[in-house]
C-alpha positions as CSV (number, residue, x, y, z in Angstrom):
1,M,0.0,0.0,0.0
2,A,1.1,3.6,-0.6
3,I,2.6,5.6,2.2
4,D,0.3,8.1,4.0
5,R,1.5,11.4,2.6
6,T,0.2,13.3,5.6
7,G,2.1,11.0,7.9
8,A,5.3,11.4,5.8
9,S,5.0,15.2,6.0
10,A,4.5,15.0,9.8
11,L,7.6,12.8,10.0
12,V,9.7,15.4,8.2
13,R,8.4,18.1,10.5
14,S,9.5,16.1,13.5
15,V,13.1,16.0,12.4
16,P,15.4,18.6,14.0
17,T,16.5,21.4,11.6
18,G,19.2,23.0,13.7
19,L,22.9,22.1,13.9
20,L,23.7,19.5,16.6
21,I,26.4,20.9,18.8
22,D,27.0,19.8,22.4
23,G,23.8,17.8,22.5
24,R,21.6,20.7,21.4
25,F,20.0,21.6,18.1
26,T,20.8,25.2,17.3
27,D,20.7,27.8,14.6
28,A,23.8,28.5,12.6
29,A,26.0,31.2,14.1
30,D,25.4,33.5,11.1
31,G,21.7,32.5,10.7
32,A,22.3,30.8,7.3
33,T,19.9,28.2,6.0
34,F,19.5,25.8,3.0
35,D,16.6,23.9,1.6
36,V,16.0,20.2,1.0
37,F,13.8,18.9,-1.9
38,N,12.1,15.7,-2.9
39,P,13.7,14.5,-6.2
40,A,10.7,12.6,-7.2
41,T,8.3,15.5,-7.0
42,E,10.6,18.6,-6.8
43,E,8.6,19.6,-3.7
44,H,10.2,21.5,-0.8
45,L,10.8,19.2,2.2
46,A,12.5,21.4,4.8
47,T,14.7,24.4,5.6
48,L,17.7,23.6,7.7
49,A,20.5,25.6,9.4
50,S,23.6,25.8,7.3
51,A,26.8,25.4,9.2
52,G,29.7,27.8,8.7
53,E,33.3,28.3,10.0
54,N,32.2,29.5,13.5
55,D,29.9,26.5,14.0
56,A,32.7,24.1,12.9
57,R,35.1,25.6,15.5
58,E,32.5,25.5,18.2
59,A,31.8,21.8,17.4
60,L,35.5,21.0,17.5
61,D,35.9,22.9,20.8
62,V,33.2,20.6,22.3
63,A,34.7,17.5,20.8
64,C,38.1,18.2,22.2
65,R,36.6,19.0,25.6
66,V,34.8,15.7,26.0
67,Q,37.4,13.5,24.1
68,G,39.3,12.5,27.3
69,D,36.3,11.4,29.3
70,W,34.8,9.6,26.3
71,A,38.1,7.7,25.6
72,R,38.1,6.5,29.2
73,T,34.6,5.3,29.0
74,P,34.6,1.5,29.4
75,A,34.4,-0.4,26.1
76,R,31.4,-2.4,27.4
77,H,29.5,0.9,27.9
78,R,30.3,2.1,24.4
79,S,29.3,-1.3,23.1
80,E,25.9,-1.2,24.9
81,I,25.2,2.3,23.4
82,L,25.7,0.8,19.9
83,R,23.6,-2.2,20.7
84,R,20.8,0.0,21.9
85,A,21.1,2.1,18.8
86,F,20.9,-1.0,16.7
87,A,17.6,-1.9,18.4
88,L,16.2,1.6,18.1
89,V,17.0,1.9,14.3
90,H,15.0,-1.3,13.8
91,E,12.2,0.0,15.9
92,R,12.1,3.2,13.8
93,A,12.9,1.4,10.5
94,E,9.8,2.6,8.7
95,D,10.5,6.2,9.6
96,F,14.1,5.9,8.5
97,A,13.1,4.3,5.2
98,T,10.4,7.0,4.5
99,L,12.9,9.8,5.2
100,M,15.5,8.3,2.8
101,T,12.9,7.8,0.1
102,L,11.6,11.4,0.5
103,E,15.0,13.1,0.4
104,M,17.1,10.7,-1.8
105,G,14.5,9.1,-4.1
106,K,15.2,5.4,-3.7
107,P,12.2,3.1,-3.7
108,L,10.8,2.3,-0.3
109,A,11.7,-1.4,-0.5
110,E,15.3,-0.4,-1.1
111,A,15.3,2.1,1.7
112,R,14.1,-0.6,4.0
113,G,17.0,-2.7,2.9
114,E,19.4,0.1,3.7
115,V,18.0,0.3,7.2
116,T,18.8,-3.4,7.7
117,Y,22.2,-3.0,6.1
118,G,23.1,0.2,7.9
119,A,22.0,-1.1,11.3
120,E,24.3,-4.1,10.9
121,Y,27.3,-1.7,11.4
122,L,25.9,-0.8,14.8
123,R,25.6,-4.4,15.8
124,W,29.0,-5.4,14.3
125,F,31.0,-2.6,16.0
126,A,29.1,-3.1,19.3
127,E,30.7,-6.6,19.2
128,E,34.1,-5.3,18.1
129,A,34.3,-2.6,20.7
130,V,35.2,-5.1,23.4
131,R,37.7,-6.9,21.2
132,D,40.1,-4.1,20.4
133,H,43.1,-6.1,21.7
134,G,46.7,-5.3,22.1
135,R,49.4,-7.9,22.8
136,F,52.1,-8.7,25.3
137,D,55.4,-10.5,24.4
138,A,59.0,-10.8,25.4
139,A,61.5,-9.1,23.2
140,P,63.3,-11.7,21.1
141,E,66.7,-10.8,22.5
142,G,65.5,-10.5,26.1
143,G,65.7,-7.6,28.4
144,L,62.2,-6.1,27.6
145,R,58.6,-7.1,27.7
146,M,56.7,-5.6,24.8
147,L,53.2,-4.2,25.6
148,T,51.0,-2.8,22.8
149,R,47.6,-1.2,23.2
150,R,45.2,0.6,20.9
151,K,44.0,4.1,21.7
152,P,41.4,6.3,20.0
153,V,42.9,8.6,17.4
154,G,40.9,11.5,18.8
155,P,38.4,14.0,17.3
156,C,37.3,12.9,13.8
157,L,35.6,14.7,10.8
158,L,33.3,12.3,9.1
159,I,32.0,13.4,5.6
160,T,29.2,11.3,4.2
161,P,27.5,11.2,0.7
162,W,23.9,11.5,-0.2
163,N,23.4,8.1,-1.9
164,F,23.2,5.9,1.3
165,P,22.3,8.5,4.0
166,L,21.9,6.0,6.9
167,A,24.5,3.3,6.0
168,M,27.3,5.7,5.3
169,A,26.7,7.4,8.6
170,T,26.6,4.1,10.6
171,R,29.7,2.8,8.8
172,K,31.7,5.7,10.1
173,I,30.0,6.6,13.4
174,A,29.8,3.0,14.7
175,P,33.6,2.3,14.7
176,A,34.4,5.8,16.0
177,V,32.0,5.2,18.9
178,A,33.5,1.7,19.5
179,A,37.0,3.1,19.5
180,G,36.2,6.0,21.8
181,C,36.6,8.9,19.3
182,T,34.5,12.1,19.3
183,M,33.0,13.0,15.9
184,I,31.8,15.8,13.7
185,L,29.5,14.5,11.0
186,K,29.2,16.6,7.8
187,P,26.3,15.0,5.8
188,A,25.5,15.8,2.2
189,D,23.3,18.8,1.8
190,L,20.9,16.8,-0.4
191,T,20.1,14.3,2.3
192,P,20.6,15.7,5.8
193,L,17.3,14.6,7.4
194,T,18.3,11.0,7.8
195,S,21.5,12.0,9.5
196,Y,19.6,14.2,12.0
197,F,17.1,11.4,12.7
198,F,20.0,9.0,13.2
199,A,21.9,11.4,15.5
200,Q,18.7,11.8,17.6
201,T,18.5,8.0,17.7
202,M,22.1,7.7,18.9
203,M,21.4,10.2,21.7
204,D,18.3,8.3,22.6
205,A,20.5,5.2,22.9
206,G,22.7,7.0,25.5
207,L,25.4,8.7,23.5
208,P,26.7,11.5,25.7
209,A,26.3,15.1,24.7
210,G,29.2,16.5,22.7
211,V,30.5,13.1,21.4
212,L,28.7,13.6,18.1
213,A,28.1,16.9,16.3
214,V,26.1,17.1,13.0
215,L,26.9,20.1,10.7
216,P,25.1,20.0,7.3
217,G,25.3,23.0,5.1
218,A,25.2,24.4,1.6
219,D,28.9,25.1,1.5
220,P,30.9,22.0,2.5
221,A,34.2,23.8,2.5
222,A,32.9,26.2,5.1
223,V,33.0,23.3,7.6
224,S,35.8,21.1,6.4
225,A,38.4,23.8,5.6
226,P,38.7,25.3,9.1
227,L,38.5,21.9,10.8
228,L,41.3,20.4,8.6
229,A,43.5,23.5,9.3
230,D,43.1,23.0,13.1
231,D,45.8,20.7,14.6
232,R,43.3,19.5,17.2
233,L,41.5,17.4,14.6
234,R,43.2,14.0,14.2
235,K,41.3,12.2,11.5
236,V,39.1,12.7,8.4
237,S,37.0,10.0,6.9
238,F,35.4,10.9,3.5
239,T,33.1,9.0,1.1
240,G,32.6,10.8,-2.2
241,S,34.2,11.7,-5.5
242,T,37.9,11.2,-6.2
243,R,38.2,14.9,-7.1
244,V,37.0,16.1,-3.7
245,G,39.0,13.3,-2.0
246,K,42.2,14.5,-3.5
247,L,41.5,18.1,-2.3
248,L,40.8,16.8,1.3
249,L,44.0,14.7,1.2
250,R,46.0,17.8,0.3
251,Q,44.4,19.7,3.2
252,A,44.9,16.8,5.6
253,A,48.6,16.6,4.7
254,D,49.5,19.8,6.6
255,G,48.2,18.3,9.9
256,V,49.4,14.8,9.1
257,L,45.9,13.6,9.7
258,R,44.8,10.0,9.7
259,T,42.7,9.6,6.5
260,S,40.1,7.2,5.2
261,M,39.0,7.8,1.7
262,E,36.3,5.8,-0.1
263,L,36.2,7.5,-3.5
264,G,35.0,6.9,-7.1
265,G,34.5,3.7,-8.9
266,N,34.3,2.2,-12.4
267,A,33.3,-1.4,-11.7
268,P,33.7,-4.0,-14.4
269,F,31.2,-6.8,-14.6
270,I,32.8,-9.7,-16.5
271,V,30.7,-12.5,-18.0
272,F,32.6,-15.5,-19.3
273,D,31.4,-17.9,-22.0
274,D,30.8,-20.7,-19.4
275,A,28.7,-18.5,-17.1
276,D,25.1,-19.3,-16.2
277,I,23.7,-16.4,-18.3
278,D,20.4,-16.3,-16.4
279,A,22.3,-16.0,-13.1
280,A,24.6,-13.4,-14.7
281,V,21.6,-11.3,-15.8
282,E,20.2,-11.4,-12.3
283,G,23.6,-10.5,-10.9
284,A,23.8,-7.6,-13.4
285,M,20.4,-6.3,-12.3
286,A,21.6,-6.3,-8.7
287,A,25.0,-4.8,-9.4
288,K,23.6,-2.1,-11.7
289,M,20.2,-1.2,-10.4
290,R,20.8,-1.3,-6.6
291,N,20.2,2.3,-5.4
292,I,19.1,3.3,-9.0
293,G,22.7,2.8,-10.1
294,E,23.8,5.6,-7.7
295,A,26.5,3.6,-5.9
296,C,30.2,3.6,-6.1
297,T,30.1,-0.2,-6.3
298,A,27.6,-0.2,-9.2
299,A,28.6,-2.1,-12.2
300,N,29.8,0.5,-14.7
301,R,31.1,-1.5,-17.6
302,F,29.7,-4.9,-18.7
303,I,32.5,-6.9,-20.3
304,V,31.0,-10.0,-21.9
305,H,32.5,-12.8,-23.9
306,E,31.8,-12.3,-27.6
307,S,30.1,-15.7,-27.9
308,V,27.4,-14.9,-25.3
309,A,27.2,-11.1,-25.6
310,G,24.1,-11.1,-27.8
311,R,22.1,-13.4,-25.5
312,F,23.2,-11.6,-22.4
313,A,22.4,-8.2,-23.8
314,A,18.9,-9.3,-25.0
315,L,18.0,-10.9,-21.6
316,F,19.5,-7.9,-19.7
317,A,17.4,-5.4,-21.7
318,E,14.3,-7.6,-21.2
319,R,14.8,-7.5,-17.4
320,M,15.5,-3.8,-17.4
321,N,12.3,-3.3,-19.2
322,T,10.4,-4.8,-16.3
323,V,11.6,-2.1,-14.0
324,R,8.8,0.3,-12.9
325,L,9.9,3.9,-12.8
326,G,8.3,6.4,-10.4
327,D,8.0,8.0,-6.9
328,G,9.6,5.5,-4.5
329,L,6.7,6.0,-2.0
330,E,4.2,4.5,-4.5
331,P,3.5,0.7,-4.4
332,G,5.2,-1.4,-7.1
333,V,7.9,1.2,-8.0
334,T,11.3,-0.4,-8.3
335,C,13.4,2.6,-9.7
336,G,13.2,6.1,-8.3
337,P,14.5,9.4,-9.6
338,L,18.1,10.5,-9.7
339,V,19.0,12.7,-6.8
340,S,19.0,16.1,-8.7
341,R,18.5,17.7,-12.1
342,Q,22.3,17.9,-12.4
343,A,22.7,14.2,-11.8
344,R,19.9,13.4,-14.3
345,D,21.4,15.7,-17.0
346,R,24.9,14.3,-16.6
347,V,23.6,10.7,-17.1
348,A,21.8,11.9,-20.2
349,E,25.0,13.5,-21.5
350,L,26.9,10.2,-21.1
351,V,24.3,8.3,-23.0
352,D,24.0,11.0,-25.8
353,D,27.8,10.9,-26.1
354,A,27.9,7.1,-26.5
355,V,25.0,7.1,-29.0
356,G,26.6,9.9,-30.9
357,R,29.7,7.8,-31.3
358,G,27.8,4.8,-32.6
359,A,26.3,3.0,-29.6
360,K,22.8,1.6,-29.8
361,A,20.2,1.7,-26.9
362,L,18.4,-1.6,-26.6
363,T,16.1,0.0,-24.1
364,G,15.8,3.5,-22.5
365,G,18.2,6.1,-23.8
366,S,16.5,9.4,-23.0
367,P,15.2,11.3,-20.0
368,V,11.6,11.0,-18.7
369,P,9.6,14.2,-18.5
370,G,9.1,15.6,-15.0
371,P,8.2,16.5,-12.4
372,G,11.1,14.7,-10.9
373,W,14.6,13.8,-12.1
374,F,13.9,10.5,-13.8
375,Y,16.1,8.6,-16.2
376,P,14.9,5.2,-17.5
377,P,17.0,1.9,-17.2
378,T,19.2,1.8,-20.3
379,V,21.2,-0.9,-22.0
380,L,23.8,0.2,-24.6
381,V,25.5,-2.1,-27.1
382,D,28.2,-1.5,-29.8
383,V,29.8,1.0,-27.4
384,P,33.1,2.4,-28.8
385,A,36.1,2.5,-26.6
386,C,36.2,6.3,-26.8
387,A,32.8,6.8,-25.3
388,R,32.8,8.7,-22.0
389,V,30.3,6.2,-20.5
390,L,33.2,3.6,-20.3
391,T,35.7,5.9,-18.6
392,E,33.5,8.0,-16.3
393,E,31.5,6.9,-13.3
394,I,27.9,6.8,-14.5
395,F,26.0,7.0,-11.2
396,G,22.7,6.1,-12.9
397,P,20.7,3.2,-14.4
398,V,22.8,2.9,-17.6
399,A,24.6,-0.3,-18.6
400,P,27.1,-0.2,-21.5
401,I,28.1,-3.6,-22.9
402,I,31.5,-4.4,-24.6
403,T,32.9,-7.7,-25.6
404,F,36.2,-9.7,-25.2
405,R,37.8,-12.8,-26.7
406,D,39.9,-14.3,-23.9
407,E,40.8,-14.0,-20.2
408,E,43.8,-11.8,-20.9
409,E,41.7,-9.3,-22.8
410,A,39.0,-9.3,-20.1
411,L,41.6,-8.4,-17.5
412,A,43.1,-5.7,-19.7
413,L,39.7,-4.1,-20.3
414,A,38.7,-4.3,-16.7
415,N,41.9,-2.8,-15.4
416,D,41.9,0.0,-18.0
417,T,40.8,2.6,-15.4
418,E,42.3,4.8,-12.8
419,Y,39.7,3.5,-10.3
420,G,39.9,0.2,-8.3
421,L,36.9,-0.3,-6.0
422,A,34.5,-3.1,-6.9
423,S,34.6,-5.7,-9.6
424,Y,32.3,-8.7,-10.5
425,V,33.1,-12.0,-12.3
426,F,30.6,-14.6,-13.5
427,T,32.0,-18.0,-14.6
428,A,31.5,-21.6,-13.8
429,D,35.3,-22.1,-13.5
430,A,36.2,-21.9,-9.8
431,S,39.9,-21.9,-10.5
432,R,39.3,-18.8,-12.7
433,M,38.1,-17.0,-9.6
434,Y,41.6,-17.1,-8.2
435,R,43.3,-16.0,-11.4
436,M,40.9,-13.1,-11.8
437,A,41.3,-12.1,-8.1
438,D,45.1,-12.0,-8.7
439,G,44.8,-10.1,-11.9
440,L,42.1,-7.5,-11.1
441,D,43.3,-4.3,-9.5
442,F,40.2,-3.8,-7.3
443,G,39.7,-3.8,-3.6
444,L,36.5,-5.8,-3.9
445,M,35.5,-8.7,-6.1
446,G,32.1,-10.4,-6.4
447,F,32.3,-14.0,-7.7
448,N,28.9,-15.0,-9.2
449,A,27.4,-12.4,-6.9
450,G,26.1,-8.9,-7.8
451,V,25.9,-7.5,-4.2
452,I,28.7,-8.3,-1.7
453,S,28.8,-5.4,0.8
454,N,28.6,-6.6,4.4
455,A,29.3,-4.9,7.7
456,A,31.6,-7.8,8.7
457,A,33.7,-7.4,5.5
458,P,36.4,-4.8,4.8
459,F,35.2,-2.3,2.2
460,G,37.6,-0.1,0.2
461,G,39.5,0.4,-3.0
462,V,42.9,0.8,-4.5
463,K,44.4,3.3,-7.0
464,Q,42.2,6.4,-7.2
465,S,39.3,4.7,-5.4
466,G,40.7,5.5,-2.0
467,L,42.7,4.6,1.1
468,G,41.8,2.5,4.1
469,R,39.0,0.1,4.8
470,E,35.5,0.5,6.4
471,G,33.7,-2.4,8.0
472,G,35.1,-5.7,9.4
473,A,37.8,-5.8,12.0
474,E,39.8,-3.5,9.8
475,G,37.2,-0.8,10.2
476,L,38.0,-0.4,13.9
477,D,41.7,-0.1,13.2
478,E,41.0,3.1,11.2
479,Y,40.0,4.9,14.4
480,T,42.8,3.7,16.7
481,S,46.5,4.2,17.0
482,V,48.9,1.7,18.4
483,Q,51.0,2.6,21.4
484,Y,54.0,0.5,22.3
485,I,55.3,0.3,25.9
486,G,58.7,-1.2,26.5
487,V,58.7,-2.7,30.1
488,A,62.0,-3.7,31.7
489,D,62.1,-7.4,32.2
490,P,62.3,-8.1,36.0
491,Y,64.1,-11.4,35.3
492,A,66.7,-10.0,32.9
């Protein structure tokens, strides 16, 4: 059944609109505001306080003031906060899902899936918080006992994107809480409502005032620049474009900050001639159409063996034609709008460029009239190597297909990108999995699977797709530093 629009509006009105600093929601120091819109209807959702330099400095003052006490909080206590937050997110799942659909556009069913996925980071790091072990050994040559321990890195700046408003927040906040770090969250200005609702949920779960600040705003640099220039900040974690990530890395260098960067992607989806084509098509739908294609892990280039390319393309186009485009709050909708006019227009540019160079659209291929920023699921064949759609991150429901002859060529085509985040391989040959894993320059590989993200697994890329890992045991390491204590051996 369709969502009650009156109830959805009331939910939006219940979400705080002020900056969260020291446990209170307040106006921006200069009174600035910005607006949030529904990409499916172009309707105004809310007006929020827009953070600036003075707000950023105040938030860091608070984070530094409470960092010591928070770091000394017993790990079990931090774990229990995360566990309570996990339970509360599930209790409020429908509200979280509705907010995400309203401000980002994804279908309600997918938003519910993100609630489940995002909450898992809270549960995972609740368990990891009490297992942040050091070690104790004798020095090999004698004379010393070696004690190592992990300490929180200190105040962190966490910058999250708009495409997974809840999961990207939990993936950064949960390990920071587990490690004992204070945090300043800078959510994307397109989707701040989910972040505020989550911040309130964390406080309801017992997170002390001042441990988490939330500073959305129309000008991201107004928050990030003064914080990165302040030597009290000790870490920045960013998920977003490679262009912005490089800028943040340059700014972080002056303070020698710990950095975690999850940047752009150009994921290859490789289908060998021995693959189960029906399974490969289903995997392609999952890898391409999850989140309307607006994901850094989305399959960007479909590299298909020449002997099965025709069949794969036909079946894939047939499945894409079954997708129902529309407002994600409506029943039966499986593909929502892109997040903004600019995002829709850029996807259209990439398709027009490919078609202009000789590619053919088996389905889709042109924008859908508004209201809303819709682009239909599109499958392209005969795509020339010079087409931008093969080299740039698409971030939309467009699937360009190219062909290969042998394993060597498949690897060469897949690796022909500056990015190295996700990759996908479909084949019946288990031994090929290892060869492809060895040959692919990507941090993630799905083997006969189109969705592989999991809170218990390390997520991150190589090359210009980033630095560090989120999730898994490795995700907690990103928020701690190792201290070594050399203890005189009493028996030496």
